[in-house]
C-alpha angles and dihedrals in degrees: 000000000000122000111243111217110231117244111231097177090118091053093052092047090054091047089055092050091050092050093046093048092048093047093050092046088056089046091236124151119223088253091055092047088050090053093046095045104034088234119128114260094229089053091051088050090051091049091050090052094048093244098116131045111217126213120244088257093056089047089053091050092049090047089055091048088051092047095239140104126265089233091056092050092050090048088055089049090053090050090050092051092048090049092050093047090052092052093047 
């Protein structure tokens, strides 16, 4: 029996939405977030659009730039996923 690799695209899309919403709430541009977090601006853009899947280290750096905790960002991701499942 072959192992089927789980698809986490939904999780990464929600993570991008959470990062984008927090960044906008703080009135930060992607360039400013990049400077604060040490993560490349293009990479942040791709994460926000659900095109790239960041490592936990990148998520931690972005959380620091957004002045929040990784756990809080992941909790918001979980809320996003639950909300989207309910509306599906």
